[in-house]
C-alpha positions, 0 to 999 in steps of 0.5 A: 626300739619301739613295740608294735601294736595293731587294732584288736589283735585278739578279736578275730575268731579262728575259722576251722578251715584254711581261709587263705589257701596258698599254692606255693612260693611264687617269687621273692623281690629284692630292692638292690642298688644295681640289679644288672650286677646283682643278677650276674652275682646270683648267676655266677655264684648261685647258679641262677639263670636270668630268664626275664627283664623289664626296664626302659626297653619294655616301657618302665621309666622308674626301675629295671628288674631281672628275673632269675630262676633255679628249679622252683626258686624265682628271685626278682632283682629290682633297681631304681632309675631315678634317685628319688624313687621308693626303690632308691630310698629303700636301698639308701636306708636298708641296703640291698634287701627283700621287699616282697615275698610273693605267694601264689594263690588261686583267687587273689580277690578272695585272698584280699577279702579274707585278710582285709576282714582280719585287719590287714593293711592293703598296700595294693588292691587286686590289679589285673595285668595283661599282655599277649601271653595272658593275664595275672592278678596281683595284690599286696599287704604290709608285714614287718618293717617295709616288707610286703606279702604279694598274692599272685594268681597266674594260672591264665598266664604263659609269659616269661614272668609277668606282663611287661617282662620280656625274655632275657637273652644272654650273649651267645658266647656267654658261659652256660650257667651251672645250677648248684642244685637248689630246688625250692624255698624252704622257709624265710626268716624275719628279724623284728625289734624287741618285744615285737615277735608275738605281735607278728606271730598274732598277725600270721595267726589272726590275719593269715590263718597260719599256725605256730609250728615251733618256739625257741626261747632265749635259753635254747638260743644263747651263748655267754654273751647274747641270745634271741627268741624265735617262733615259726609260723606255717600256712595250713598246708605246711608249704610256707614257713616264716620263723620270726626272730627277736633279740633277747637281753644279753651282755653283748649285742646279739646278731638280731640287734646287729641286723636291726642296726644295719638294716635300720629296722625289721626285715628278712634276715635269711632265706633257706633254700632246699637241696637234694644233695647238700654236699654237691651243692656246697662244693659247687657254691664254694668253687664259685666263691661263696663264703660260709660260716664255720663252726669250731672243729669240736662241733664234729667231735661231739656230734655222734654223742649228741645225735647218735649214728650218722649215715653221712661221712663226718669228715666230709661234713667237717671239710665242707662245714655242713651241720647235722641235727636229728629229731623224732621225725628224722634228720637234716643237714644245713649250712649258712652263708656269710652276708651276701652284701657289705652290710651284715644283714641278708644271708642264705641257708642251704638245707637238706631234709630227711624227714625232719621238719625242724630248724636245727635246734641242736646247731643253734649254740655252735652257730651262735658262737660262729656268728659272734666271732664274725661280729667280733671281727666286724667290731659289732659284738 
């Protein structure tokens, strides 16, 4: 594995103000092998509504994209129409995965000037897209692996998604989609190679003005066989959070190494999606066919002694596989899906927060054991 470097990582002084104010997550774009089928997967299992489309019928000759929404979460699934396109090559190397994490800002030109002055690699200069619904300004920068951050300014746009997209019409006879209660993206986790975590922590601090929210070392996230290290970076408003993981030395292959082996490099490991009722959300997801990681029953037997009194019904938590953790600010409930494609790469977390801004550190040990059991079944431990 290689170690990342960048020019003069420590030379940029840190301003007292938030030089890159982010309004919200805008969308996440995935490059996938078959966007039409993937859109139906997210509709039928996750309860997303397909709201917009772009492709041959809208004048695109090299790709097709489907836009899916559930409350404040927007996913875009993009597939190649030609075998030698960037999208096809991305899918050949990585499988289905996240290409771009788009962040909404009020002024894209200003955002790009700020990050360019701090040595960001600009992939797309500010570009204005227009149609009869108004205009959108977009620009992109490079982050870990082949992942991009795209800045979007869309206050002057009233269309279904972006210029060039049209409203998607499901057949009238189609079963109405049933949302599962997912509300907004909570955080998005990146896996990077050994000794690259601090490089990307520096990137988010120096280039994007983020702050470190948390740090977990290999003593906190480990088992008898493997370990990882993680640092969490957040924007100035605390709306956008990016945990960055790297493998740590261990006796066996860690989950991060397995991801890097099958994704063929750094990339987004999982997206955490916030819900207001995790019990109902998980029930609906299970009914739809979603597969989740399971921790040993002993986890629930030891839980009250570890975290104190719990308002929620532990028997229901055990039945559904939901995890609990508490910190000085409150508590959270969380659960993790199994990978949502055949490669053991991208998966999802469902999370419900009650004051806690943490990431479930008390659950890391049990989760690691569960993940290692899945690795063993795949022959990758």
